[in-house]
Residue frames relative to the residue before (quaternion, step in Angstrom):
aa qw qx qy qz dx dy dz
X 1.0000 0.0000 0.0000 0.0000 0.00 0.00 0.00
X 0.3919 -0.7199 0.5222 0.2356 3.59 -0.76 1.05
X 0.5768 -0.5995 0.4810 0.2767 3.41 -1.43 0.82
X 0.1081 0.7463 -0.6499 0.0952 3.55 -0.84 1.08
X 0.3531 -0.7983 0.4369 0.2173 3.55 0.11 1.32
X 0.4903 -0.6289 0.5220 0.3027 3.63 -0.97 0.84
X 0.2410 0.7307 -0.6264 0.1252 3.50 -1.09 0.71
X 0.7905 0.2958 -0.2578 0.4702 3.54 -1.48 0.20
X 0.6603 0.4248 -0.3863 0.4841 3.59 0.81 0.95
X 0.3361 -0.7561 0.5385 0.1590 3.57 -1.17 -0.13
X 0.5796 -0.6129 0.3907 0.3685 3.60 -0.89 0.87
X 0.5984 0.5755 -0.3695 0.4175 3.65 1.08 -0.46
X 0.6582 0.5084 -0.2791 0.4801 3.51 1.21 -0.75
X 0.5779 0.5575 -0.3350 0.4929 3.54 1.18 -0.60
X 0.6931 0.4340 -0.2955 0.4939 3.62 0.74 -0.81
X 0.6061 0.5615 -0.3651 0.4291 3.64 0.98 -0.48
X 0.7021 0.4501 -0.2731 0.4796 3.39 0.87 -0.99
X 0.6210 0.5479 -0.3431 0.4432 3.65 1.02 -0.76
X 0.6612 0.4933 -0.3165 0.4683 3.58 1.16 -0.64
X 0.6244 0.5442 -0.3355 0.4488 3.57 1.09 -0.61
X 0.6961 0.5076 -0.2116 0.4616 3.52 1.17 -1.10
X 0.4282 0.6953 -0.4979 0.2921 3.70 1.15 0.00
X 0.7380 0.3767 -0.2804 0.4847 3.46 -1.16 0.65
X 0.8482 -0.1524 0.1787 0.4748 3.59 -0.84 -0.98
X 0.6442 -0.4898 0.3839 0.4448 3.46 1.20 -0.17
X 0.2932 -0.7522 0.5616 0.1813 3.68 -1.39 0.14
X 0.4608 -0.6178 0.5496 0.3225 3.59 -1.09 0.64
X 0.5751 -0.5791 0.4586 0.3516 3.55 -1.22 0.74
X 0.6347 0.5805 -0.3142 0.4017 3.47 0.92 -1.07
X 0.6262 0.5020 -0.3208 0.5029 3.65 1.16 -0.69
X 0.6408 0.4978 -0.3453 0.4715 3.65 0.85 -0.63
X 0.6572 0.5345 -0.2971 0.4406 3.53 0.96 -0.91
X 0.6792 0.4849 -0.2826 0.4729 3.54 1.11 -0.82
X 0.7310 0.4359 -0.2412 0.4663 3.59 1.14 -0.73
X 0.8071 0.2939 -0.1084 0.5004 3.45 0.96 -0.93
X 0.5233 -0.6148 0.4201 0.4143 3.62 1.28 -0.19
X 0.3938 -0.7199 0.5099 0.2583 3.56 -1.10 0.64
X 0.5431 0.6855 -0.4099 0.2591 3.42 -1.15 -0.80
X 0.8555 -0.2174 0.1778 0.4350 3.58 -1.32 -0.41
X 0.7104 0.4805 -0.2924 0.4230 3.45 0.86 -1.04
X 0.6688 0.4485 -0.3129 0.5036 3.68 0.95 -0.68
X 0.6368 0.5311 -0.3568 0.4303 3.67 1.02 -0.74
X 0.6793 0.4840 -0.2663 0.4832 3.65 1.04 -0.84
X 0.6497 0.5181 -0.3461 0.4355 3.55 1.10 -0.68
X 0.6411 0.4832 -0.3191 0.5037 3.59 1.17 -0.73
X 0.6324 0.4505 -0.4037 0.4840 3.63 0.91 -0.56
X 0.6172 0.5368 -0.4082 0.4053 3.76 0.78 -0.56
X 0.6427 0.5227 -0.2788 0.4857 3.53 0.97 -1.11
X 0.6819 0.4377 -0.3489 0.4709 3.72 0.74 -0.72
X 0.6188 0.5467 -0.3605 0.4339 3.67 0.88 -0.86
X 0.7270 0.4108 -0.2430 0.4936 3.52 0.81 -1.00
X 0.5545 -0.6767 0.3819 0.2978 3.66 0.99 0.20
X 0.4817 0.7344 -0.3644 0.3095 3.48 1.36 0.30
X 0.7528 0.1521 -0.0846 0.6348 3.60 1.40 -0.47
X 0.1337 -0.6726 0.7048 0.1817 3.44 -1.49 0.31
X 0.1027 -0.8079 0.5798 -0.0247 3.57 -1.12 0.76
X 0.1429 -0.6663 0.7113 0.1724 3.53 -1.46 0.30
X 0.8142 -0.3283 0.1927 0.4383 3.49 -1.43 -0.21
X 0.8189 0.2795 -0.1693 0.4719 3.58 1.11 -0.49
X 0.7755 0.3745 -0.1319 0.4909 3.55 1.09 -0.91
X 0.1195 -0.7683 0.6184 0.1138 3.50 -1.05 0.54
X 0.0768 -0.8194 0.5681 -0.0063 3.57 -0.85 1.16
X 0.4598 -0.6440 0.5149 0.3297 3.64 -0.99 0.61
X 0.4373 -0.6306 0.6102 0.1969 3.39 -1.49 0.68
X 0.6671 -0.4409 0.3798 0.4651 3.54 -1.18 0.09
X 0.6895 0.4558 -0.2895 0.4827 3.58 0.85 -0.83
X 0.6317 0.5080 -0.3586 0.4630 3.59 1.02 -0.60
X 0.6343 0.5339 -0.3332 0.4489 3.68 1.06 -0.82
X 0.6183 0.5521 -0.3304 0.4514 3.58 0.98 -0.74
X 0.7001 0.4498 -0.2693 0.4848 3.53 0.94 -0.84
X 0.7004 0.4973 -0.3100 0.4074 3.61 0.88 -1.02
X 0.7196 0.4177 -0.2227 0.5080 3.54 1.20 -0.81
X 0.3623 0.7280 -0.5360 0.2270 3.63 0.95 0.21
X 0.4320 -0.7755 0.4136 0.2024 3.57 -0.76 1.04
X 0.8133 0.0744 -0.0422 0.5756 3.60 1.06 -0.39
X 0.7069 -0.4867 0.3020 0.4150 3.62 -1.21 0.27
X 0.6199 0.5264 -0.3427 0.4703 3.69 1.04 -0.53
X 0.6894 0.4606 -0.2952 0.4748 3.56 0.87 -0.71
X 0.6456 0.4956 -0.3355 0.4744 3.58 1.13 -0.75
X 0.6013 0.5547 -0.3568 0.4512 3.61 1.03 -0.54
X 0.6530 0.4965 -0.2903 0.4927 3.48 1.02 -1.01
X 0.6962 0.4500 -0.3255 0.4548 3.61 0.65 -0.89
X 0.6702 0.4841 -0.3331 0.4533 3.60 0.94 -0.73
X 0.5702 0.5388 -0.3585 0.5060 3.65 1.08 -0.52
X 0.6427 0.4732 -0.3531 0.4882 3.71 0.84 -0.70
X 0.6041 0.5534 -0.3612 0.4454 3.68 1.04 -0.70
X 0.7172 0.4881 -0.2574 0.4256 3.44 0.77 -1.24
X 0.6920 0.4598 -0.2452 0.4996 3.64 1.09 -0.80
X 0.6452 0.4924 -0.3493 0.4682 3.64 1.27 -0.07
X 0.6302 0.5369 -0.3237 0.4580 3.55 1.33 -0.10
X 0.4371 -0.7935 0.3159 0.2819 3.53 -0.10 1.13
X 0.6372 0.4974 -0.3694 0.4583 3.70 1.05 -0.59
X 0.6677 0.4828 -0.3331 0.4584 3.53 1.05 -0.61
X 0.6589 0.5265 -0.2883 0.4534 3.61 0.96 -0.93
X 0.6759 0.5219 -0.3057 0.4211 3.45 1.03 -0.80
X 0.6071 0.5218 -0.3302 0.5002 3.54 1.26 -0.65
X 0.6707 0.5080 -0.2980 0.4510 3.57 0.79 -0.95
X 0.6540 0.5125 -0.3210 0.4546 3.58 0.82 -0.91
X 0.6504 0.5333 -0.3239 0.4331 3.40 0.94 -1.05
X 0.6374 0.5303 -0.3273 0.4533 3.58 0.87 -1.05
X 0.6712 0.4891 -0.3221 0.4545 3.74 0.84 -0.84
X 0.6826 0.5072 -0.3216 0.4162 3.52 0.92 -0.66
X 0.6806 0.4231 -0.2477 0.5445 3.50 1.39 -0.68
X 0.4711 -0.6853 0.4678 0.2992 3.71 1.18 0.22
X 0.4111 0.7498 -0.4739 0.2103 3.65 0.92 0.68
X 0.3439 -0.7433 0.5176 0.2477 3.63 -0.91 0.70
X 0.7879 0.1734 -0.0726 0.5864 3.49 1.25 -0.64
X 0.0716 -0.7449 0.6592 0.0740 3.67 -1.09 0.80
X 0.2097 -0.7869 0.5762 0.0696 3.52 -1.15 1.01
X 0.7479 -0.4925 0.2354 0.3778 3.48 -1.16 0.33
X 0.6206 0.5301 -0.3096 0.4879 3.55 1.07 -0.64
X 0.6510 0.5151 -0.3047 0.4670 3.52 1.01 -0.93
X 0.6503 0.5183 -0.2897 0.4739 3.61 1.00 -0.83
X 0.5856 0.5766 -0.3121 0.4767 3.47 1.08 -0.87
X 0.6699 0.5144 -0.2772 0.4580 3.63 0.76 -1.11
X 0.6570 0.4937 -0.3153 0.4746 3.62 0.91 -0.98
X 0.7119 0.4444 -0.3091 0.4474 3.54 0.72 -0.88
X 0.7976 0.3626 -0.1919 0.4421 3.52 0.60 -1.09
X 0.7525 0.3463 -0.2472 0.5028 3.73 0.96 -0.40
X 0.7682 0.3695 -0.2337 0.4676 3.54 0.82 -0.81
X 0.7264 0.3664 -0.1823 0.5522 3.51 1.04 -0.82
X 0.2220 -0.8278 0.4867 0.1691 3.68 1.19 -0.39
X 0.1241 0.8286 -0.5293 0.1339 3.55 0.76 1.08
X 0.2012 -0.8270 0.4993 0.1624 3.49 1.22 -0.53
X 0.2490 0.7568 -0.5506 0.2493 3.59 0.84 1.04
X 0.5635 -0.5329 0.4802 0.4098 3.67 -1.21 0.40
X 0.6261 -0.6042 0.3735 0.3215 3.48 -1.25 0.80
X 0.6747 0.5133 -0.3011 0.4366 3.50 1.04 -0.90
X 0.6104 0.5445 -0.3411 0.4632 3.53 1.17 -0.70
X 0.6330 0.5557 -0.2996 0.4480 3.61 1.06 -1.05
X 0.6960 0.4953 -0.3220 0.4081 3.64 0.79 -0.88
X 0.7403 0.3798 -0.2570 0.4916 3.54 0.96 -0.71
X 0.5245 0.6030 -0.3838 0.4626 3.55 1.34 -0.26
X 0.5953 0.5848 -0.3498 0.4258 3.53 0.95 -0.68
X 0.6510 0.5421 -0.2492 0.4693 3.46 1.05 -1.06
X 0.7071 0.4599 -0.2546 0.4729 3.45 0.80 -0.93
X 0.5642 0.5773 -0.3485 0.4764 3.53 1.19 -0.49
X 0.6938 0.4900 -0.2833 0.4454 3.47 0.84 -1.19
X 0.6535 0.5319 -0.3116 0.4392 3.54 0.99 -0.97
X 0.6712 0.4695 -0.3178 0.4775 3.61 0.88 -0.88
X 0.6358 0.5129 -0.3519 0.4570 3.64 0.87 -0.76
X 0.6113 0.5405 -0.3380 0.4690 3.64 1.06 -0.65
X 0.6470 0.5087 -0.2922 0.4871 3.54 0.95 -1.08
X 0.7405 0.4021 -0.2606 0.4712 3.60 0.90 -0.52
X 0.5552 -0.6389 0.3956 0.3566 3.61 1.18 0.31
X 0.5235 0.6581 -0.4467 0.3055 3.65 1.07 0.35
X 0.7985 -0.0430 0.0642 0.5970 3.57 1.48 -0.11
X 0.4175 -0.6744 0.5478 0.2661 3.54 -1.35 -0.14
X 0.3361 -0.7698 0.5175 0.1633 3.52 -0.65 1.30
X 0.0236 -0.7857 0.6177 0.0255 3.51 -0.99 0.96
X 0.2987 -0.7813 0.5151 0.1869 3.61 -0.53 1.12
X 0.5599 -0.6727 0.3768 0.3034 3.46 -1.00 0.96
X 0.0477 0.7952 -0.6045 0.0064 3.65 -0.99 0.70
X 0.8432 0.1622 -0.1062 0.5014 3.62 -1.18 0.45
X 0.7891 -0.3560 0.1972 0.4600 3.62 0.80 0.93
X 0.6207 0.5035 -0.3736 0.4709 3.52 1.23 -0.14
X 0.4721 -0.7013 0.4594 0.2725 3.54 -1.06 0.83
X 0.5826 -0.5553 0.4234 0.4158 3.51 -1.09 0.40
X 0.0378 -0.8172 0.5745 -0.0278 3.75 -0.83 0.71
X 0.3004 -0.7165 0.5997 0.1919 3.46 -1.50 0.28
X 0.2754 -0.7461 0.5861 0.1551 3.58 -0.62 1.15
X 0.2927 -0.7961 0.4925 0.1951 3.49 -0.27 1.18
X 0.5621 -0.6126 0.4397 0.3398 3.60 -1.14 0.96
X 0.5573 -0.6443 0.4099 0.3262 3.59 -1.05 0.71
X 0.7011 0.3979 -0.2596 0.5317 3.61 1.22 -0.40
X 0.3261 0.8001 -0.4851 0.1347 3.67 1.15 0.15
X 0.6318 0.5804 -0.3087 0.4108 3.41 1.20 -0.76
X 0.6411 0.4847 -0.3100 0.5079 3.54 1.24 -0.75
X 0.6200 0.5618 -0.3401 0.4292 3.56 1.03 -0.77
X 0.6698 0.4816 -0.3048 0.4759 3.58 0.92 -0.92
X 0.6393 0.5481 -0.3133 0.4391 3.54 0.94 -0.97
X 0.6867 0.4850 -0.2741 0.4670 3.66 1.01 -0.95
X 0.7485 0.4326 -0.2458 0.4384 3.56 1.08 -0.71
X 0.4174 0.7685 -0.4185 0.2453 3.53 1.33 -0.40
X 0.7176 0.4549 -0.2736 0.4509 3.61 0.79 -1.03
X 0.6867 0.4980 -0.2749 0.4525 3.68 1.19 -0.42
X 0.5178 0.7012 -0.4212 0.2508 3.61 1.21 -0.34
X 0.4202 -0.6627 0.5199 0.3376 3.51 -1.05 0.41
X 0.5110 -0.6351 0.4920 0.3058 3.63 -0.98 0.76
X 0.2516 -0.7553 0.5734 0.1934 3.64 -0.62 1.06
X 0.5567 -0.5431 0.4957 0.3864 3.57 -1.36 0.55
X 0.5169 -0.6203 0.4865 0.3336 3.67 -1.11 0.80
X 0.3860 -0.7198 0.5420 0.1981 3.49 -1.19 0.75
X 0.4867 -0.6935 0.4422 0.2943 3.59 -0.55 1.08
X 0.8459 0.1401 -0.1231 0.4997 3.59 -0.87 0.92
X 0.6263 0.5376 -0.3679 0.4282 3.64 1.14 0.23
X 0.4127 -0.6594 0.5672 0.2704 3.55 -1.07 0.80
X 0.1479 -0.8460 0.5048 0.0866 3.61 -0.19 1.22
X 0.2635 0.7905 -0.5154 0.2001 3.64 1.13 0.30
X 0.6720 0.5198 -0.3072 0.4288 3.58 0.92 -1.06
X 0.7452 0.4515 -0.2373 0.4295 3.45 0.83 -1.12
X 0.5529 0.6601 -0.3532 0.3659 3.39 1.21 -0.83
X 0.5874 0.6421 -0.3343 0.3620 3.62 1.11 -1.00
X 0.6456 0.5489 -0.2946 0.4418 3.40 1.16 -0.93
X 0.7495 0.4036 -0.2070 0.4822 3.74 0.98 -0.47
X 0.6095 0.5515 -0.3651 0.4371 3.61 1.25 0.16
X 0.3984 -0.6755 0.5242 0.3320 3.69 -0.87 0.56
X 0.6069 -0.6046 0.3578 0.3717 3.51 -1.14 0.58
X 0.7835 0.1118 -0.1194 0.5995 3.63 1.07 -0.63
X 0.5524 -0.6376 0.4521 0.2897 3.47 -1.43 0.26
X 0.6907 0.4724 -0.2553 0.4843 3.53 1.39 -0.25
X 0.7476 0.3794 -0.2521 0.4833 3.58 1.07 -0.31
X 0.1300 -0.7537 0.6391 0.0810 3.64 -0.99 0.90
X 0.1860 -0.7965 0.5708 0.0727 3.51 -0.74 1.14
X 0.3529 -0.7600 0.5094 0.1960 3.54 -0.88 1.01
X 0.6629 -0.5047 0.3714 0.4098 3.63 -1.27 0.27
X 0.4318 -0.7630 0.4093 0.2526 3.66 -0.67 1.07
X 0.4998 0.7248 -0.3977 0.2583 3.53 1.28 -0.36
X 0.7196 0.2573 -0.1563 0.6257 3.61 1.27 -0.59
X 0.5520 -0.6047 0.4402 0.3687 3.59 -1.16 0.29
X 0.2137 -0.7998 0.5336 0.1733 3.67 -0.24 1.02
X 0.4084 -0.6653 0.5836 0.2237 3.60 -1.27 0.61
X 0.2117 -0.6750 0.6851 0.1737 3.58 -0.91 0.91
X 0.1304 -0.8567 0.4987 -0.0205 3.48 -0.23 1.47
X 0.8495 0.1058 -0.0583 0.5136 3.59 1.03 -0.43
X 0.0693 0.7775 -0.6246 0.0237 3.53 -0.99 0.67
X 0.1258 0.8329 -0.5319 0.0870 3.57 -0.35 1.09
X 0.3443 -0.7155 0.5683 0.2158 3.63 -1.14 0.41
X 0.0554 -0.8208 0.5653 0.0599 3.48 -0.45 1.04
X 0.4460 -0.7037 0.4773 0.2795 3.54 -0.79 1.12
X 0.1500 -0.7797 0.6021 0.0841 3.62 -0.90 1.01
X 0.8190 -0.0531 0.0879 0.5646 3.53 1.05 -0.01
X 0.7221 -0.4156 0.2934 0.4689 3.65 -1.07 0.09
X 0.8184 0.1993 -0.0663 0.5349 3.46 0.74 -0.96
X 0.6648 0.5141 -0.2847 0.4612 3.67 1.28 0.09
X 0.0111 -0.7710 0.6368 0.0032 3.56 -0.97 0.95
X 0.1267 -0.7478 0.6421 0.1112 3.59 -1.06 0.68
X 0.1759 -0.7831 0.5917 0.0758 3.57 -0.86 0.99
X 0.0117 -0.7842 0.6203 -0.0106 3.66 -0.67 1.15
X 0.1310 -0.7635 0.6311 0.0409 3.36 -1.21 1.07
X 0.1208 -0.8225 0.5558 0.0087 3.55 -0.76 1.12
X 0.1249 -0.8115 0.5684 0.0533 3.57 -0.68 1.00
X 0.0048 0.8091 -0.5864 0.0391 3.64 -0.64 1.09
X 0.3395 -0.7243 0.5597 0.2163 3.60 -0.94 0.84
X 0.1639 -0.8474 0.5047 0.0153 3.52 -0.48 1.33
X 0.4488 0.7802 -0.3903 0.1938 3.48 1.32 -0.16
X 0.6951 0.4398 -0.2566 0.5076 3.58 1.25 -0.56
X 0.5932 0.5954 -0.3708 0.3950 3.62 1.26 0.00
X 0.3988 -0.7021 0.5140 0.2895 3.57 -1.03 0.67
X 0.7053 -0.4979 0.2674 0.4279 3.58 -1.20 0.26
X 0.6096 0.5519 -0.3646 0.4370 3.59 1.06 -0.78
X 0.7082 0.4729 -0.3158 0.4185 3.58 0.83 -0.93
X 0.5780 0.5646 -0.3394 0.4817 3.59 1.23 -0.78
X 0.6602 0.5210 -0.3271 0.4309 3.65 0.78 -0.93
X 0.7090 0.4895 -0.2641 0.4335 3.49 0.88 -1.14
X 0.5866 0.5402 -0.3534 0.4891 3.59 1.25 -0.61
X 0.6927 0.4746 -0.3189 0.4397 3.57 0.83 -0.90
X 0.5906 0.5305 -0.3627 0.4880 3.61 1.10 -0.54
X 0.6203 0.5303 -0.3448 0.4638 3.65 0.75 -0.83
X 0.7129 0.4144 -0.2536 0.5057 3.68 0.95 -0.74
X 0.4997 -0.6758 0.4291 0.3308 3.59 1.07 -0.04
X 0.4027 0.7225 -0.4751 0.3002 3.50 1.33 0.21
X 0.7460 0.2419 -0.1001 0.6123 3.57 1.03 -0.93
X 0.3796 -0.7163 0.5463 0.2104 3.54 -1.17 0.77
X 0.6917 -0.5052 0.2807 0.4331 3.59 -1.08 0.27
X 0.7552 0.4071 -0.2598 0.4432 3.50 1.17 -0.58
X 0.3892 0.7473 -0.4296 0.3249 3.52 1.31 0.35
X 0.3250 -0.7527 0.5340 0.2065 3.68 -0.74 0.71
X 0.6059 -0.5714 0.4071 0.3750 3.47 -1.29 0.68
X 0.6065 0.6187 -0.3609 0.3452 3.51 1.08 -0.70
X 0.5340 0.5985 -0.4037 0.4401 3.58 1.36 -0.19
X 0.6440 0.5009 -0.3276 0.4765 3.60 1.12 -0.60
X 0.5949 0.5491 -0.3793 0.4481 3.70 1.04 -0.69
X 0.6844 0.4896 -0.3012 0.4485 3.60 0.94 -0.75
């Protein structure tokens, strides 16, 4: 899918469409009747599709897995986390945030974001779209808890004051991000950093549930060489049979061990 930066919509409209699309999806005619047609709905649907939250045909709009996670968030904290995941999974937004972190910036403004998109990422977007897309990006990032949006006044450009803990948020979400489609003609090195784990030997589970550090072994790599590997897996959503089978696969349980040992 080609990049077409979201603009001329609002986070509130995104959440309204997600609400209507719960379950089996929603017909576009229903959205037009309830939210109105024209440019606002067209650009809202484009934004949702660009962000990977919906899939659609000529008549029907359905939630993607990413869209379902956001639409069914049970409280404000979960919604912010899932929306931050969405923001950081969209390569133009992730590219700008990662660049800001590398430069140690506390504030990013509209012209700076435009330079990242048009010069460094070479998105080739129309100027009027970029100007309004920056504002939508800032609003969505604020909704996700990644910063505070300040509208430009008296000659000052609109800007996003980055959250003090944004680096920690990005680091925690990196292993969970959806992989964006490559943008044709774009050097993706800047945005790719947002989707790579920091090390090749450590897998970090989602922090929303208490993960269980279940295995730590030392594997001999030679007479004088040992490699220690720690793997963390969230088992909270697994039933007992699945946990037992997983432990047997790892050799933690022998074939004669009973499931009751796991319950203890």
